[in-house]
N, C-alpha and C positions, 0 to 999 in steps of 0.2 A: 459229465453226468447227464443222463437223458432228461428231457422236460417232463414226459409222461409216458405210460405205458398203456398198451390196449387191454381190454378185459379178458381174464381167464375164466374158464368154465369151473364150476364147482363140482366135485364128486358127489355121487347121490349113492344112497343104501340100495341093497339089493331089492328088486320088486318083483311081484309075480309075472312070469312070462305070459303074454297074452295068448289067446287062443290061435290056432293055425291061421295062416292066411296074411296078405297084405296088411299092415296096420292102417286105420283110416283116422283122419282128423275131421269128422263130420260133426263134431260137437266140442265144446270147450273141454270137457273130461277126455274125450278122445285125443285132443290135441296135447293136453298134459301128459297122458300115458305115452303118446308117440315120443315127446320130448324127453320123458324119463327113461325110456327104453333107449333111445340113442345116446343120451348122456352116460347111462350106466355101460354101454358098449364102448364108446370111445374113451372113457376114464378107467376102464379095468387096467390093472397092473400089467405092464409088459413082462413077458415071460418066455419059457421055452417054446410055449405055443405059437409064438411069432416067428420061429426057425423053421428051417427045412425038416428038423427031427420032431416036429410037434406031434403030440399023441392024437391019434385018429379021432378019439372020442371028444376031446376038447375042441378040436377043430370043427366037428360035426356040430357041436353045441352052438359055438359061435357062427358057423354057416347057418344054422336054423334061425337064430336071432337076426342075422343079416338080411335072411330072406323076408323078415317082417318089416324091414325097413326100405329095401332097395329092390328095383327090378334089374335083372341082368342086363348089361349093354352088350354090343356086338363083340367086345374084346374082354369084357370083365365080368366076373360073376358077382352076386351080391356080397359075398363074403370079401373079395378083392377090393370092391369100392368102399366097404366099411372100413378096412384096413388103412385106407389112404387117410381117413379121418383119425383113426386111433393112433397111428404112427405119428401123424402131424401134431397131435394133441401133446405127446409126450416129448417130441422134438422141441416145440414150442416152449415147454416149460424149462427144459435144460438150457435152451438158448437164452432165456430170460435170466436165469441164475448165472450163466456164464457172463452176461453184461454186467449183472450187479456184484459179482465177486471175481474180477479178472486178476487180481493179485493173488487169490487162492488157487485159481487155475495155473498161474505162472509157477507158483511154489510147488504145487503138487504134481504137475504135469497133467496133460489132457486126460489120459487114460484112467489115472488114478482119481482125479476130479470128477469125472463123469460116473465112475463107480460110486463116489461119495454122493453124488447128487441122486442116482438111482435109489440108493439106500434110503437117503433123506425123504424123497417124495414118497416112498412106499410107507415110511414111518408117519410122516407128515404131509398128507396130501393137502391142496389147496382148500383153505377155508374162507378166503375172500375173494370177491369178483375181480380185485385189482391184482395184476402181475407185480406191482410194485411190493406187495406184501408177501410174496411168495417165499423169500429168504428170512422172515422175521424169526424163525425157529431153528435156524441152523446153528447158531452158536450152542443152544440148547442141545440140540443133536450131537454136536461135537463133544459136550460134556458127558453125554450119555454112552457114546461110542469111542472112547480114547483111542481103541486100536485103529480107527479109520485114518488117524494122522500119521502113521508110521510111514517112513522112517524118520520123520521130523518130530521135534519136542512137541508134546501135546499142546502146552501153553502158547508156542509160536502160531500153531495153526488157529488156535481159538482166539488169540489176540487179533490175528489178521481178519478173521470172520466178523468179529466184533467191530473192528475199524471200519470194514467196508459197508457193514450193516449201518452202523451210525452216519456214514455218508448219506445213505438213502434217506434215513430218518431226517437228517438235517435238510435235505433238499426239499422234501415235501412238507416239512413242518410249518405251521402258521408263523406269523410274526405279530406280536402285540404291540400296542401303541408304545411309543418311546415315553420315557418321563418328562415331565415338563421341567423347564430350567430350575424352578425352585424345588421341585421333588429330588431332582438329581444331586442337588448341592446341600440338602438339608441331612444333617447326620443322622436324624431320627427315623427318616422315611425308609420303609423296607423295600429293598430292591430285589428283583428276581432275574434269572438269565432268561433270555428270549428262548422259546422252544426250539430254535434251530441251532442253539449254542450248547454243545455237548462236549462232556469231559471223560477222558478215557485215562486210566492209569494202566500202562502196559509194561510188560516185562520184556518185549522184543522190539527191535526197530521195524515195525511193520511198513513203514512208507518206503523201504527198499523194494517192495514187491508191486507197488502202485504203478499204474501206467504213467502218471506224472513223473515220478522219480526215475523212471527208465528213459524218459525223453529229455535230452539235453536243452530243449527250448522251453520247458514248462518246470522249473524246480519248485519243490514245494516250499511253502513259509516254514522258516527255522529248521529246514532239513540240513544237516551237515554236508558240506562239500566233499567230493571225492570217496563217495562209498565204495566200498570194496566190492569185487564181483560176487554174484551168488555162488554159492558152494555147489560143486557138482556131486554127483553120487560117488561114494566112496572116501570122500574127503572129511576133514574134521567136521564135528557136528557145530551148528550155529550157536554161538555163545549168547547168553542173554545180554540185553543192553537197555535197561529200563528207560522209559521216557513218559512223560505226562503231556497229553495232547488235548487241544481244544480244536473242536470243529465249528465252523460257522459259515453262514450262507451270506453272500453279497450279490444282490441281483439274482441271476440264474445259475451261480456258480457256488460250489462248496469248496471251501479252503481248510486245511489243517495246519495248526501252528503248535511247535514244541515249545513248552514252557518250562521255566526253571521251577523247581519245586516250592519255593515261596510264592510265586505268583499262581501257581495251581491251587495251592492251599487257600490262598486269598480269594481266588475267583469261585472255588467250590463252596465258599460261605454263602454264596447267593444261589445256590441251586434250589435250596428250600426256603429263601427268603432271609435277608438280614440288612440291617442299616450299615451304612459306611461306618460308623462308630463301632458297631458290634464286631463287624468283619475285621477292622484294624485292630481292635483289642485282642481278638482271638489269636490273629496272625503274630501280633507283637508278643504274646505269651510263647508261641511256637517258636518264633525266630526273633529274639530279642535283639540281635545284631543288625537286623534288617534297617538300612538308612531310610529316613522318611522321604527322601526324594523318590525312592522306588516307589513307593505308594503313590505318589502324585502321578509319576510317569504312566504307571499302569492304569491308573483311574482315568487319565486323559485318553489313553489309546483305547480302553474299552468303551468309553463313552462316544468316541468318534466313531468307532465301529458299530454302534447301536446295539451292544449286547445286553443292555439292561432294559427292564420293564417294571412297572409296579403291579402287573397282573401275574398272579400265580399261574404255573403251567399245569395243564390238566395231566392226569396220569396216563392217558393213553399215548402210546408210541414213545414212551420216555425210557423204556429199559436200556437203550443204547448208552444213556448218559450215566449209568451206574459205573463207578470206578473201580469197584472190587471184582 
């Protein structure tokens, strides 16, 4: 998981085209207009106008705008110089999403994945200056466009997108102070999950498509050994295989762990705040045959990993923790 990402440009709304002639930045307002014009040109959606069969009128329009921004060089026209920035802008967005959703690209294949990204960026252009936020609405887009997941099950693609986005959220999430010793052992104290601890209730084995699981030297926590190879085109569809996953950060690394359903139910009790006594009581009603030693083992492990805090998490960037 990368440590940070550079800044992305934000798209702008259409603005009036300045009068003819090279744009000038001889005043604060002139500089603003120049920046707005340049931004609107490089963030315009890619389309047929960028290919050899582009329509003359559209190219003429962009060439006119380019002449407001650039002087011709010895080898390139203003339009050609503008296109360098325009194409690099969209390439950088696609590269950033490829870095954040490598498993999704592995599953769908590069051509289908890039088509998905093109449609996603046209529906949901960047609204944040940070590239790390670029894929925040990809799960929503997949819910809105189920045909984009073909020929794979819609829920499989959605689960994988949610899983990979949750990894990004976990990496950048803050860490709240750990409970004091007396707070962690007092049954009545309300405990919450750290912002970087996220829970996902998934229908498919999404870890099969992560780079970590495909590398023999880096097995995932709790991942079953000897995973079967990925199905090829024309083979039987991928069967569901539900799993309950917790993602957490240790240092600069995000890990995921597959939990038994009893542990997942117990841990989820702390998502909105719960005392140890309340969480155990609810879990005992749901799983009356669960041995008391299991509670002790899980609590000791979760406390050693620093998953608890007494501070409630904020609502921002918490969508990935929803288990539904």
